[in-house]
N, CA and C atoms as a LAMMPS dump frame, in Angstrom:
ITEM: TIMESTEP
0
ITEM: NUMBER OF ATOMS
351
ITEM: BOX BOUNDS ff ff ff
-5.0000000000000000e+02 5.0000000000000000e+02
-5.0000000000000000e+02 5.0000000000000000e+02
-5.0000000000000000e+02 5.0000000000000000e+02
ITEM: ATOMS id mol type element x y z
1 1 1 N 353.898 -311.006 1.881
2 1 2 C 352.762 -311.399 0.741
3 1 3 C 353.056 -311.052 0.019
4 2 1 N 352.884 -310.838 -1.378
5 2 2 C 352.245 -310.331 -2.543
6 2 3 C 350.543 -310.66 -3.058
7 3 1 N 350.342 -308.784 -3.72
8 3 2 C 348.712 -309.348 -3.664
9 3 3 C 348.641 -309.794 -4.945
10 4 1 N 349.801 -310.275 -5.488
11 4 2 C 348.922 -310.225 -7.547
12 4 3 C 348.673 -311.49 -7.362
13 5 1 N 347.715 -311.607 -8.229
14 5 2 C 347.192 -313.199 -8.965
15 5 3 C 347.9 -313.901 -9.781
16 6 1 N 348.233 -315.644 -9.708
17 6 2 C 348.755 -316.133 -10.275
18 6 3 C 348.259 -317.289 -10.732
19 7 1 N 348.874 -317.966 -11.545
20 7 2 C 348.444 -319.255 -12.123
21 7 3 C 349.31 -320.096 -12.01
22 8 1 N 349.233 -321.35 -10.841
23 8 2 C 350.686 -322.24 -10.262
24 8 3 C 351.023 -322.906 -11.004
25 9 1 N 351.867 -323.003 -11.469
26 9 2 C 351.933 -325.26 -12.594
27 9 3 C 353.494 -325.764 -11.689
28 10 1 N 352.742 -326.885 -11.347
29 10 2 C 354.426 -327.385 -10.821
30 10 3 C 354.741 -328.62 -11.814
31 11 1 N 355.675 -328.381 -11.852
32 11 2 C 355.857 -329.699 -13.337
33 11 3 C 357.17 -330.245 -12.795
34 12 1 N 358.202 -330.783 -13.494
35 12 2 C 359.121 -331.607 -13.093
36 12 3 C 360.099 -330.337 -13.403
37 13 1 N 360.925 -329.908 -12.954
38 13 2 C 361.835 -329.22 -13.001
39 13 3 C 362.602 -328.486 -11.938
40 14 1 N 363.46 -327.676 -11.653
41 14 2 C 364.893 -327.607 -9.794
42 14 3 C 364.291 -326.375 -10.038
43 15 1 N 363.927 -325.166 -10.755
44 15 2 C 364.027 -324.295 -10.399
45 15 3 C 362.583 -323.643 -10.507
46 16 1 N 362.451 -322.577 -10.11
47 16 2 C 360.843 -321.279 -10.15
48 16 3 C 361.066 -320.421 -11.174
49 17 1 N 359.917 -319.897 -11.849
50 17 2 C 360.163 -319.146 -12.823
51 17 3 C 358.636 -318.649 -13.177
52 18 1 N 358.765 -317.335 -13.56
53 18 2 C 357.585 -316.551 -13.398
54 18 3 C 357.629 -315.93 -14.995
55 19 1 N 356.379 -316.3 -15.243
56 19 2 C 355.947 -315.856 -16.929
57 19 3 C 354.881 -315.313 -17.293
58 20 1 N 354.969 -313.942 -17.395
59 20 2 C 353.93 -313.084 -17.773
60 20 3 C 353.144 -313.035 -19.322
61 21 1 N 352.462 -313.379 -19.239
62 21 2 C 351.785 -313.035 -20.902
63 21 3 C 351.276 -311.822 -21.616
64 22 1 N 350.804 -311.897 -22.588
65 22 2 C 350.617 -310.757 -23.011
66 22 3 C 349.596 -310.393 -22.973
67 23 1 N 348.588 -311.5 -22.922
68 23 2 C 346.842 -310.93 -21.731
69 23 3 C 347.344 -310.228 -20.696
70 24 1 N 348.844 -310.158 -19.667
71 24 2 C 348.665 -309.498 -18.822
72 24 3 C 348.769 -310.976 -17.394
73 25 1 N 348.212 -312.515 -17.391
74 25 2 C 348.52 -312.879 -16.845
75 25 3 C 349.789 -313.486 -16.088
76 26 1 N 349.857 -313.643 -14.649
77 26 2 C 351.319 -314.295 -14.844
78 26 3 C 351.218 -315.795 -14.406
79 27 1 N 351.929 -316.134 -14.499
80 27 2 C 352.026 -317.354 -14.181
81 27 3 C 353.454 -318.238 -13.781
82 28 1 N 353.579 -318.952 -13.006
83 28 2 C 354.355 -319.249 -12.216
84 28 3 C 355.046 -320.969 -11.85
85 29 1 N 356.009 -321.525 -12.591
86 29 2 C 356.041 -322.328 -12.449
87 29 3 C 357.267 -323.12 -11.426
88 30 1 N 356.906 -324.014 -10.721
89 30 2 C 358.135 -324.629 -9.81
90 30 3 C 358.067 -325.914 -10.074
91 31 1 N 359.049 -326.308 -9.571
92 31 2 C 358.865 -327.554 -8.726
93 31 3 C 357.817 -328.8 -8.036
94 32 1 N 357.696 -330.045 -8.512
95 32 2 C 356.679 -330.581 -7.637
96 32 3 C 356.355 -330.671 -6.282
97 33 1 N 357.433 -330.612 -5.52
98 33 2 C 357.49 -330.441 -4.557
99 33 3 C 357.9 -329.964 -4.072
100 34 1 N 357.685 -328.1 -4.725
101 34 2 C 358.078 -326.916 -4.049
102 34 3 C 356.745 -326.507 -2.957
103 35 1 N 357.054 -326.045 -2.064
104 35 2 C 355.955 -325.572 -0.935
105 35 3 C 355.34 -323.843 -1.393
106 36 1 N 354.57 -324.21 -1.235
107 36 2 C 353.216 -322.923 -1.795
108 36 3 C 354.219 -322.126 -0.846
109 37 1 N 354.289 -321.832 0.203
110 37 2 C 354.424 -320.657 0.803
111 37 3 C 356.548 -320.595 0.35
112 38 1 N 357.174 -321.398 -0.437
113 38 2 C 358.016 -320.802 -0.848
114 38 3 C 357.86 -319.854 -2.522
115 39 1 N 356.507 -319.993 -3.373
116 39 2 C 356.403 -319.515 -4.297
117 39 3 C 355.767 -318.368 -4.005
118 40 1 N 354.849 -318.332 -2.673
119 40 2 C 354.648 -316.919 -2.114
120 40 3 C 355.718 -315.921 -2.062
121 41 1 N 356.554 -316.405 -1.058
122 41 2 C 357.405 -315.807 -0.78
123 41 3 C 358.408 -315.659 -1.883
124 42 1 N 358.447 -316.498 -3.175
125 42 2 C 359.369 -315.658 -4.486
126 42 3 C 358.554 -314.848 -5.363
127 43 1 N 357.444 -314.676 -5.604
128 43 2 C 356.735 -313.935 -6.314
129 43 3 C 356.299 -312.991 -5.067
130 44 1 N 356.544 -312.144 -4.006
131 44 2 C 356.733 -311.362 -3.256
132 44 3 C 358.438 -310.585 -3.252
133 45 1 N 359.017 -311.44 -3.715
134 45 2 C 360.599 -311.345 -3.671
135 45 3 C 360.526 -310.195 -5.124
136 46 1 N 360.032 -310.443 -5.917
137 46 2 C 359.859 -310.645 -7.394
138 46 3 C 358.73 -309.458 -7.665
139 47 1 N 358.171 -309.072 -6.644
140 47 2 C 356.278 -308.004 -7.07
141 47 3 C 356.963 -307.012 -8.059
142 48 1 N 358.367 -306.019 -7.752
143 48 2 C 358.357 -305.134 -8.685
144 48 3 C 358.887 -305.185 -9.957
145 49 1 N 359.243 -306.313 -10.268
146 49 2 C 359.475 -306.591 -11.719
147 49 3 C 358.734 -306.573 -12.197
148 50 1 N 357.118 -307.566 -11.193
149 50 2 C 356.356 -308.439 -12.18
150 50 3 C 355.549 -307.199 -12.441
151 51 1 N 354.782 -306.175 -11.768
152 51 2 C 354.676 -304.901 -11.457
153 51 3 C 354.795 -303.599 -13.046
154 52 1 N 356.229 -303.833 -12.78
155 52 2 C 356.898 -303.395 -14.466
156 52 3 C 356.143 -303.64 -15.181
157 53 1 N 356.122 -304.898 -15.746
158 53 2 C 355.478 -305.727 -16.646
159 53 3 C 355.041 -305.492 -17.376
160 54 1 N 353.819 -305.315 -16.335
161 54 2 C 352.321 -305.354 -16.481
162 54 3 C 352.028 -304.065 -16.432
163 55 1 N 352.655 -303.108 -16.055
164 55 2 C 352.295 -301.796 -16.5
165 55 3 C 353.37 -301.824 -18.034
166 56 1 N 353.564 -302.204 -18.429
167 56 2 C 354.619 -302.037 -19.635
168 56 3 C 353.59 -302.689 -20.636
169 57 1 N 353.003 -303.653 -19.924
170 57 2 C 351.954 -304.921 -20.969
171 57 3 C 350.956 -303.655 -21.061
172 58 1 N 349.998 -302.868 -19.593
173 58 2 C 349.118 -302.422 -20.108
174 58 3 C 349.254 -300.802 -20.837
175 59 1 N 350.006 -300.578 -21.061
176 59 2 C 350.561 -299.314 -21.987
177 59 3 C 350.301 -300.114 -22.978
178 60 1 N 350.577 -300.503 -24.282
179 60 2 C 351.156 -301.644 -25.189
180 60 3 C 349.974 -301.327 -25.681
181 61 1 N 349.49 -300.455 -27.03
182 61 2 C 348.426 -300.062 -27.641
183 61 3 C 347.798 -301.94 -28.008
184 62 1 N 346.438 -301.926 -27.872
185 62 2 C 345.816 -303.179 -28.595
186 62 3 C 345.777 -303.369 -29.954
187 63 1 N 345.923 -304.9 -30.31
188 63 2 C 345.963 -305.003 -31.956
189 63 3 C 344.877 -304.598 -32.373
190 64 1 N 344.397 -304.352 -33.218
191 64 2 C 342.561 -304.043 -33.828
192 64 3 C 342.533 -305.75 -34.24
193 65 1 N 341.029 -306.064 -34.308
194 65 2 C 340.168 -307.536 -34.048
195 65 3 C 339.401 -307.411 -35.505
196 66 1 N 339.824 -307.998 -36.44
197 66 2 C 339.472 -307.268 -37.649
198 66 3 C 338.415 -308.784 -37.925
199 67 1 N 337.153 -309.006 -38.568
200 67 2 C 335.72 -310.139 -38.589
201 67 3 C 334.912 -309.612 -39.735
202 68 1 N 334.694 -310.547 -39.794
203 68 2 C 333.657 -310.437 -41.218
204 68 3 C 333.64 -309.467 -41.972
205 69 1 N 333.284 -308.38 -41.825
206 69 2 C 332.721 -307.451 -43.433
207 69 3 C 334.048 -307.005 -43.648
208 70 1 N 334.247 -306.744 -42.648
209 70 2 C 336.137 -305.652 -42.636
210 70 3 C 336.926 -306.148 -42.629
211 71 1 N 337.422 -307.855 -42.642
212 71 2 C 338.177 -308.344 -42.957
213 71 3 C 338.46 -308.534 -44.172
214 72 1 N 336.488 -309.203 -44.388
215 72 2 C 336.353 -309.42 -46.265
216 72 3 C 336.77 -308.596 -47.164
217 73 1 N 336.887 -307.365 -46.923
218 73 2 C 337.033 -306.378 -47.501
219 73 3 C 337.998 -305.982 -47.772
220 74 1 N 339.208 -306.237 -46.617
221 74 2 C 340.28 -306.171 -46.866
222 74 3 C 341.082 -306.961 -47.297
223 75 1 N 340.46 -308.389 -47.813
224 75 2 C 340.836 -310.015 -48.157
225 75 3 C 340.707 -308.914 -49.953
226 76 1 N 339.837 -308.342 -50.22
227 76 2 C 339.613 -308.189 -51.759
228 76 3 C 340.193 -307.146 -52.068
229 77 1 N 340.122 -306.29 -51.208
230 77 2 C 342.221 -304.964 -51.419
231 77 3 C 342.869 -305.353 -51.583
232 78 1 N 343.098 -306.379 -51.06
233 78 2 C 344.776 -307.334 -51.13
234 78 3 C 344.96 -307.975 -52.318
235 79 1 N 342.944 -308.845 -52.59
236 79 2 C 343.176 -309.741 -54.343
237 79 3 C 343.169 -308.557 -55.34
238 80 1 N 343.162 -307.181 -55.324
239 80 2 C 343.111 -307.374 -56.201
240 80 3 C 344.527 -305.969 -56.424
241 81 1 N 344.812 -305.894 -55.415
242 81 2 C 346.148 -305.054 -55.201
243 81 3 C 347.478 -306.584 -55.976
244 82 1 N 347.315 -307.363 -54.375
245 82 2 C 348.492 -307.966 -54.921
246 82 3 C 348.995 -308.756 -55.618
247 83 1 N 348.915 -309.614 -56.937
248 83 2 C 348.921 -310.066 -58.047
249 83 3 C 350.023 -308.87 -59.472
250 84 1 N 349.432 -307.409 -59.087
251 84 2 C 349.834 -306.463 -59.73
252 84 3 C 351.387 -306.396 -59.718
253 85 1 N 351.431 -306.149 -58.141
254 85 2 C 352.478 -305.953 -57.077
255 85 3 C 353.758 -307.238 -57.699
256 86 1 N 353.183 -307.911 -57.236
257 86 2 C 353.782 -309.163 -57.755
258 86 3 C 354.572 -309.854 -59.435
259 87 1 N 354.08 -309.15 -60.103
260 87 2 C 353.872 -309.027 -61.624
261 87 3 C 354.829 -308.249 -61.376
262 88 1 N 354.655 -307.045 -60.394
263 88 2 C 355.542 -306.3 -61.041
264 88 3 C 357.087 -306.347 -60.838
265 89 1 N 357.305 -307.403 -59.469
266 89 2 C 358.653 -307.361 -59.381
267 89 3 C 358.765 -308.297 -59.543
268 90 1 N 358.09 -309.791 -60.252
269 90 2 C 359.153 -310.742 -60.507
270 90 3 C 358.873 -310.331 -61.96
271 91 1 N 358.973 -309.64 -62.995
272 91 2 C 359.964 -309.41 -64.276
273 91 3 C 360.522 -308.201 -64.055
274 92 1 N 360.342 -307.407 -62.22
275 92 2 C 361.876 -306.45 -62.348
276 92 3 C 363.269 -307.405 -62.396
277 93 1 N 362.579 -308.65 -60.915
278 93 2 C 363.583 -309.656 -60.952
279 93 3 C 363.905 -310.503 -61.314
280 94 1 N 363.018 -311.335 -62.543
281 94 2 C 363.561 -312.002 -63.881
282 94 3 C 363.524 -313.282 -63.719
283 95 1 N 362.095 -313.517 -62.215
284 95 2 C 361.669 -314.722 -61.917
285 95 3 C 360.057 -314.794 -62.172
286 96 1 N 359.692 -316.595 -62.093
287 96 2 C 358.593 -316.504 -62.56
288 96 3 C 357.575 -316.85 -61.569
289 97 1 N 356.307 -316.967 -61.49
290 97 2 C 355.092 -317.405 -60.162
291 97 3 C 354.314 -318.384 -60.378
292 98 1 N 353.616 -318.957 -59.589
293 98 2 C 352.661 -320.028 -59.737
294 98 3 C 351.398 -318.47 -59.35
295 99 1 N 351.004 -319.392 -58.473
296 99 2 C 349.288 -318.223 -58.424
297 99 3 C 349.017 -317.596 -56.857
298 100 1 N 348.345 -317.193 -56.521
299 100 2 C 349.061 -316.207 -55.453
300 100 3 C 347.567 -316.375 -54.425
301 101 1 N 347.91 -316.96 -53.432
302 101 2 C 347.282 -317.347 -52.366
303 101 3 C 346.399 -316.69 -51.28
304 102 1 N 345.136 -315.494 -50.708
305 102 2 C 345.316 -314.554 -49.646
306 102 3 C 344.735 -315.988 -48.755
307 103 1 N 344.995 -316.194 -47.499
308 103 2 C 344.405 -317.053 -46.531
309 103 3 C 344.304 -316.179 -45.133
310 104 1 N 343.312 -316.399 -44.398
311 104 2 C 343.52 -315.857 -42.551
312 104 3 C 344.14 -316.671 -42.107
313 105 1 N 346.236 -316.305 -41.928
314 105 2 C 347.298 -316.498 -40.927
315 105 3 C 347.497 -316.017 -39.221
316 106 1 N 347.416 -316.329 -38.735
317 106 2 C 347.737 -315.147 -37.618
318 106 3 C 349.299 -315.374 -37.34
319 107 1 N 350.407 -316.044 -38.224
320 107 2 C 351.594 -316.107 -37.929
321 107 3 C 352.378 -316.026 -39.58
322 108 1 N 352.689 -316.548 -39.945
323 108 2 C 352.942 -316.845 -41.373
324 108 3 C 352.517 -315.555 -42.042
325 109 1 N 353.259 -314.89 -43.035
326 109 2 C 352.724 -313.58 -43.689
327 109 3 C 353.071 -314.058 -44.786
328 110 1 N 353.916 -314.761 -45.158
329 110 2 C 354.247 -314.85 -46.696
330 110 3 C 354.803 -316.199 -46.307
331 111 1 N 354.564 -316.624 -47.213
332 111 2 C 355.713 -318.239 -47.779
333 111 3 C 355.685 -318.587 -49.511
334 112 1 N 356.028 -318.743 -50.168
335 112 2 C 356.618 -319.682 -51.904
336 112 3 C 356.842 -321.313 -51.675
337 113 1 N 356.178 -321.836 -52.677
338 113 2 C 356.059 -322.866 -52.485
339 113 3 C 356.865 -323.774 -53.622
340 114 1 N 357.428 -324.792 -53.479
341 114 2 C 358.488 -325.273 -54.383
342 114 3 C 358.431 -325.208 -56.214
343 115 1 N 356.642 -324.894 -56.004
344 115 2 C 356.13 -325.075 -57.498
345 115 3 C 356.099 -323.82 -57.816
346 116 1 N 356.212 -322.17 -56.888
347 116 2 C 356.621 -321.006 -57.311
348 116 3 C 355.325 -320.604 -57.187
349 117 1 N 354.433 -321.289 -55.941
350 117 2 C 353.151 -320.102 -55.765
351 117 3 C 353.196 -319.724 -54.324
């Protein structure tokens, strides 16, 4: 038996899988009718692999979390610098653009609309 804590998720599937989330949580997905002892045996058989990946996650530097005044300060700096840079590159490329908007996005770092914004 393994002493690795995990969350068990049963679903309509045919195989057992292990997912290690970026937070270090171990999630095991298994078929609805799979016995708990079979899941425990599977986790125990993959214990070395799980520990290796948990160590890799633990060794990664944690991203800095910005909030409040620090985030507002960076947004203000970006609002001052980006329009100048965009104008410079637009002139060099011979294109035009609409407005520039700075938002607190989590995944999309930049995009252009059909209107040129």
